[in-house]
C-alpha positions in Angstrom: 171.7 -7.8 64.8 173.4 -4.5 65.0 174.4 -3.4 61.6 171.7 -1.7 59.5 170.8 -3.6 56.4 171.2 -1.5 53.3 168.4 -1.1 50.8 170.2 -3.0 48.1 171.1 -6.0 50.3 169.1 -9.0 48.9 166.1 -9.7 51.1 164.8 -13.1 52.2 161.2 -12.3 51.7 158.3 -14.7 52.2 158.1 -15.1 48.4 161.8 -16.0 48.2 161.6 -18.3 51.2 158.7 -20.2 49.5 160.8 -20.5 46.3 163.9 -21.8 48.1 162.0 -24.1 50.6 160.4 -26.0 47.7 163.8 -27.4 46.8 164.7 -29.4 49.9 161.0 -30.2 50.4 161.0 -31.8 46.9 164.0 -34.0 47.5 164.1 -34.7 51.3 162.3 -38.0 50.8 163.7 -38.8 47.3 166.2 -41.7 47.6 167.9 -41.5 44.2 170.2 -40.3 42.7 172.4 -40.7 45.8 176.0 -40.5 46.7 176.6 -42.7 49.8 180.3 -42.1 50.4 180.3 -45.4 52.3 183.2 -47.7 53.2 182.2 -51.4 52.8 183.5 -53.8 55.4 182.1 -56.7 53.4 179.2 -57.4 51.0 176.7 -57.5 53.8 176.9 -53.7 54.1 175.6 -53.2 50.6 172.2 -51.5 51.3 170.1 -48.8 49.8 170.3 -45.1 51.1 167.1 -45.2 53.0 168.1 -48.4 54.8 171.4 -46.9 55.8 170.2 -43.4 56.5 166.4 -43.4 57.2 166.5 -39.8 58.5 168.9 -38.2 56.0 168.7 -40.2 52.8 167.3 -37.6 50.4 168.8 -34.7 48.4 171.7 -36.7 46.9 173.9 -37.1 49.9 173.8 -37.1 53.7 175.2 -33.7 54.4 172.9 -32.0 51.8 169.9 -33.7 53.4 171.0 -32.5 56.9 171.4 -28.9 55.9 168.2 -29.1 53.8 166.4 -30.0 57.1 168.2 -27.1 58.8 167.0 -24.8 56.1 163.4 -25.9 56.4 163.4 -25.5 60.2 165.1 -22.1 59.8 162.5 -20.9 57.4 159.6 -22.2 59.5 161.1 -20.3 62.4 161.3 -17.0 60.6 158.3 -17.3 58.3 155.3 -18.8 60.2 153.2 -18.4 57.1 155.5 -20.4 54.8 153.6 -22.2 52.1 153.4 -25.9 52.4 154.2 -25.6 56.1 152.0 -28.5 57.1 153.7 -30.8 54.5 157.1 -29.6 55.7 156.2 -30.2 59.4 154.9 -33.7 58.6 158.0 -34.7 56.6 160.3 -33.3 59.3 158.4 -35.5 61.8 158.6 -38.5 59.6 162.3 -38.2 58.9 163.6 -37.1 62.3 161.9 -39.8 64.3 163.5 -41.4 67.3 163.7 -44.7 65.5 165.3 -43.2 62.4 167.9 -41.3 64.5 168.7 -44.5 66.4 169.6 -46.0 63.0 171.7 -43.0 62.0 173.7 -43.3 65.2 174.2 -47.0 64.5 175.7 -46.2 61.1 178.7 -44.5 62.8 179.4 -47.7 64.7 179.5 -49.8 61.5 183.1 -51.0 60.8 185.2 -48.4 59.0 182.5 -45.7 59.1 183.3 -43.9 62.4 184.7 -40.9 60.5 181.7 -40.6 58.1 181.1 -36.9 57.1 184.0 -35.6 59.2 183.6 -32.7 59.8 181.4 -31.0 57.2 178.3 -33.2 57.8 179.0 -33.1 61.6 179.0 -29.3 61.5 175.6 -29.1 59.7 174.1 -31.7 62.1 175.0 -29.4 65.0 173.7 -26.4 63.1 170.4 -28.3 62.7 170.4 -29.0 66.5 171.0 -25.4 67.2 168.2 -24.3 64.9 165.7 -26.6 66.6 166.8 -25.2 70.0 166.1 -21.6 68.7 162.7 -22.5 67.3 159.9 -21.9 69.8 157.5 -24.5 68.7 156.3 -27.8 70.2 157.4 -29.6 67.0 161.0 -28.3 67.5 161.1 -29.7 71.1 160.0 -33.1 69.8 162.5 -33.1 66.9 165.3 -31.9 69.1 164.6 -34.7 71.6 164.5 -37.3 68.8 167.8 -35.9 67.3 169.6 -35.7 70.7 171.4 -39.1 70.5 172.9 -38.2 67.2 173.7 -34.6 68.4 175.5 -36.1 71.5 177.4 -38.5 69.3 178.6 -35.7 67.0 179.7 -33.6 70.0 181.6 -36.5 71.3 183.3 -37.0 67.9 184.4 -33.4 67.9 185.8 -33.7 71.4 187.8 -36.9 70.4 188.9 -35.7 66.9 190.1 -32.1 67.4 192.9 -32.8 69.8 194.3 -35.4 67.4 194.3 -33.2 64.3 197.8 -31.8 64.1 197.4 -29.7 61.0 194.3 -27.9 59.8 192.7 -28.7 56.4 192.6 -25.6 54.3 190.7 -26.8 51.3 187.7 -25.0 49.7 185.6 -28.1 49.9 184.0 -30.4 52.5 187.0 -31.1 54.8 187.7 -27.5 55.5 188.6 -27.3 59.2 187.6 -23.7 59.8 184.1 -24.2 58.5 183.6 -27.3 60.6 184.8 -25.3 63.7 182.6 -22.3 62.9 179.3 -24.0 62.8 180.1 -26.3 65.8 181.1 -23.2 67.8 177.7 -21.7 67.1 176.1 -24.8 68.5 178.3 -24.8 71.6 177.8 -21.1 72.2 174.0 -21.2 71.7 173.3 -24.3 73.8 176.0 -23.6 76.4 178.4 -26.5 76.0 181.6 -25.1 77.6 183.9 -28.0 76.9 183.2 -28.0 73.2 183.3 -24.2 73.0 186.7 -24.1 74.8 188.2 -26.8 72.7 187.1 -25.2 69.5 188.5 -21.8 70.6 191.8 -23.3 71.6 192.3 -25.4 68.5 191.4 -22.5 66.2 194.0 -20.4 68.0 196.5 -23.2 67.8 196.1 -23.5 64.0 195.4 -20.0 62.9 196.6 -17.4 65.4 200.0 -16.9 63.7 198.7 -16.9 60.2 199.3 -13.7 58.1 198.9 -12.5 54.5 196.4 -15.1 53.5 196.7 -15.5 49.7 193.1 -14.5 48.8 194.3 -13.7 45.3 194.9 -17.5 44.8 191.2 -18.1 45.3 189.0 -19.6 44.0 190.1 -23.0 43.1 188.0 -24.6 40.4 185.7 -26.6 42.7 185.6 -24.4 45.8 182.3 -23.7 47.6 184.2 -22.3 50.7 186.9 -19.7 50.8 189.9 -21.0 52.8 190.9 -17.4 53.8 187.4 -16.1 54.6 186.3 -19.2 56.5 189.4 -18.9 58.7 188.4 -15.3 59.3 184.9 -16.4 60.2 185.9 -18.7 62.9 188.5 -16.4 64.4 185.9 -13.6 64.5 184.0 -15.9 66.8 186.7 -17.2 69.1 188.8 -14.0 69.6 187.8 -10.9 71.5 187.3 -7.9 69.4 190.6 -6.2 70.1 192.6 -9.4 69.4 190.6 -10.2 66.3 191.2 -6.7 64.9 194.9 -7.1 65.4 194.9 -10.5 63.9 192.9 -9.5 60.8 195.2 -6.6 60.2 198.0 -9.2 59.7 195.9 -11.9 58.1 193.9 -10.0 55.4 195.0 -6.3 55.7 193.5 -5.5 52.3 190.0 -5.9 53.6 190.3 -2.6 55.5 191.0 -0.7 52.3 187.9 1.1 51.0 189.0 0.4 47.4 189.1 -3.4 48.0 187.3 -5.5 45.4 186.4 -9.1 45.1 184.6 -10.3 42.0 181.9 -13.1 42.3 183.0 -16.5 41.1 181.8 -17.4 37.6 180.2 -20.8 36.8 180.6 -22.1 33.3 178.3 -25.1 33.6 175.6 -25.4 36.3 174.8 -29.0 35.2 178.2 -30.0 36.4 178.0 -30.9 40.1 181.6 -29.8 40.8 181.6 -26.6 38.8 178.3 -25.4 40.3 180.2 -25.4 43.7 181.3 -21.9 42.8 177.7 -20.6 43.3 178.0 -21.9 46.8 181.3 -20.1 47.1 179.6 -16.8 46.4 177.1 -17.4 49.2 179.7 -18.6 51.7 182.0 -15.6 50.9 178.9 -13.4 51.5 178.1 -14.8 54.9 181.7 -14.4 56.1 181.8 -10.8 54.9 178.3 -10.0 56.4 179.5 -11.4 59.7 182.5 -9.2 59.7 180.5 -6.1 58.7 177.9 -6.8 61.4 180.5 -7.1 64.2 183.1 -4.6 63.1 181.4 -1.9 61.0 182.0 0.9 60.1 185.6 0.0 59.5 184.5 -2.8 57.1 181.1 -1.3 56.0 182.5 -1.0 52.4 182.5 -4.8 52.2 178.7 -5.1 52.4 178.1 -4.2 48.7 180.7 -6.8 47.8 178.8 -9.4 49.8 175.5 -8.2 48.3 176.9 -8.6 44.8 178.0 -12.1 45.5 174.4 -13.1 46.6 172.8 -11.3 43.7 175.1 -13.1 41.2 174.1 -16.6 42.3 170.6 -16.3 43.8 168.8 -16.2 40.4 170.8 -19.3 39.3 169.1 -21.6 41.8 166.4 -22.9 39.6 164.3 -25.9 39.8 165.6 -27.7 36.7 169.2 -27.8 37.9 169.3 -30.6 40.5 173.1 -30.5 40.7 172.6 -27.1 42.5 169.1 -27.1 43.8 169.6 -30.1 46.2 172.0 -28.0 48.3 172.4 -24.3 47.2 169.2 -23.1 48.8 170.7 -23.7 52.3 173.7 -21.6 51.4 171.6 -18.8 50.1 169.4 -18.8 53.2 172.4 -18.8 55.5 174.0 -15.9 53.6 170.9 -13.8 53.7 170.4 -14.6 57.3 173.9 -13.4 58.1 173.3 -10.2 56.3 171.5 -9.0 59.4 167.9 -9.0 58.2 166.7 -11.9 60.4 167.1 -12.3 64.1 
């Protein structure tokens, strides 16, 4: 992936992959506790999570289930000797069946639920579709085919929604527009969807091209798991050519080019609190944004790699089995961060 990985960059070893994979494997078919985030048109829509979402009912909420599936597919792709691989493969096949995905599609056509998971869950669904495309395995072909109706629906929803969104959402949580664009752009770029790719590029430029002096010192907010400034950087790195991006970044976050730049990892006071533990996710998402910048624009930004490394090292040991508030989702963020460090293809 270009940039040489430094010796002190946290490595996603087979041992670490096995530890992290155990977390979504444990909860991907566990129905409760569950946060549905459902709008009820009337009492007839009161149903259990598995009835409503037969593919993605586990791991507390829909989007966590989706990126838990992404994580397991990603780890199987990179670590063919992953422990419990047969169990993982079987559960993937059971969850992402053609029948289950048909029901997932139907949910979006229930009254008042057309905007369900916009755009955070949408982005992770396309990331899962991209990962299945990249995995050279017969199971991946079957799962991708089963998932295709939902993938197509989410692409359509992006194409319909992005032109209507006048102002971007700059929060550090789920609605963050830049994050939703970034993962969807990866899908469009990898699978060759020119209409979606062009729309994301244009809308990102519409919203962010004139931004300057992003107030990074205001971050983080108390419940952030995404950095509004760095997520914007991440998508603009993808949609602009290198010269244009370099000029843009010099105005947007000029301090990043300073070799004495520092950014301390976010501290978590109570990892049993589902909102406060978001800050561990922020450490991983900051890291993946910085790793991407270093990978594409080093050596100008090579001094940022140790900062990204420190963020991963701060939160990686905190993902422990007894802390379900974090374990149901943080493994995916850790895997993505370490993947973006340049150690995996």
